[in-house]
N, C-alpha and C positions, 0 to 999 in steps of 0.2 A: 798608180799606187793608191790613189784615193779609192778607186774601184775595189781594189783588193782588201783595203781596210774596211770598206763598207761591207763586203761579202763576209769577211771574218766576224765582224760585229753582228751581221745578220745571222750567221750560223750559231754564234754564242746565244743570241736572243731566242732563236728557235729551239735550241737545245734546253735552255732554261724553261721555256714554255712547255716543252715535251715532258720534262721531269715534273713540272707543276701539274700538268694534266694527268700524268700516270698516277701521281699521288692522289689527286682528286678522284680519280676513278677508283682506286683502292678504298678510299674513304666512303665513296658512295656505295660500293659493293658491301663494305662492312656495315654501313647504316641499313642497307636493304635487308641483310641477313638478320640484324637485330630487330627490325620492325616485324619481320616475317616470324620471328621466334616469339615476340611479345604477342602477336596476333594469334598464333597458334595456342599460346597459354591462356590468353585472355578470353577468348570465345567460350571455352568450357567453364571458366570461372564465372563469367556472366550468366551462363546458363544455370549453374549451381546457385548463384546468388538470386536469380529469379525464382528458382524453386524454393529456396529458403524463405523468400519474402512471401510467396504464396502460402507456404506452410504457416508462417507466422500470422497471417491474415486469417487463416482458418482457425488457429488456436485462440486468437483474440476474439473471433466471433463466438467461440465456445465459451471463453471466460466471461464475455458480456451476457451470454445466456444464463450462465451459472449465477452471475452477480444479480441479474434480474430475479431469478428464483430465490435467492437468498434474501433479497429486499422483500419479496412478497412473503416469504416464511416469517422474517422479523416483524413484518407488519401484523401478520396473523397472530404471531405470539404476543405482540403488544396488546392487540385487541383481546385476546384470550385472558391475558393477565389482568387487564382492566375489568373484564367481565367477571372474573373470579374474585378480584378484590372488592368489587361492588356488591357481588352476591354474598360472599362469605365474610367480608371484612367487618360489617356492622354486628352481625350476631356473634362472631368470634370475639370482638371487643367486649361485648356485653358478658359473654360466658367467662372471658378472662377476668373481668371486673368482679363478677360474682364469685369466681373461685378465690380471687384475692381477699374478698370480704370474708368468705367463710373461713379460710386458713387464718386470717388475722383474729376473727372471733373465736376460733378454736385455740389459738395460741394465747390469747388473753384468759380464756377459761382455764387452760392447763396451768397458767401461772398463779392462779388463785385471785386474780384481780377482777372478780365478777361484779363488785359493787360499782366499778366505773362502767358508764354506758359507752358502748363503742360508737364512733362517729357513724352516721347513716351512710349506707352504701348507695351511690348514685350510679345507676346503670344508664350510662349514655356515653356519647363520644366527648373527649376533651381534646383541647388543642395541646401540642407538645410542650409549648411554652408553660401552660398552666400545669401541666403534669410535673414538670421539672421543678417549678416553684414550690409545689406541694411536697415533694420529696425532699427538697432542700430544708423545709421546715421541720420535717420529721427527724431528720439526721440531727438537727440543732438540739431537739429534745432529748434525744437518746444519750 
């Protein structure tokens, strides 16, 4: 009787293990299909990503070259602006001061106040602060 009981228990255990092994085999088969599908899709995606990165590197190299050229152009424009300012700035200030003096003298002459002597016209550069102070005093008079 004990042998029969052990044989039945042994059969139940083997059946249980067989069911577990069948389910494990199904799970492994599904996992294998999933990994195969992911691999089939991932390989082309990695190739496309690699091509995109190469294209981005090429575009960044072009942008770097353009930025270098723009920096050089800006430097040249700054130098040109400085040269023009130095060359024409002084004479233009003098011409503007002379024109202002002529207009002011003609304006006073037209008003009929020729007996007043106009202030002397100084043809030179003045500091911006000094110019503002001079204008403020004129406004206070008028």
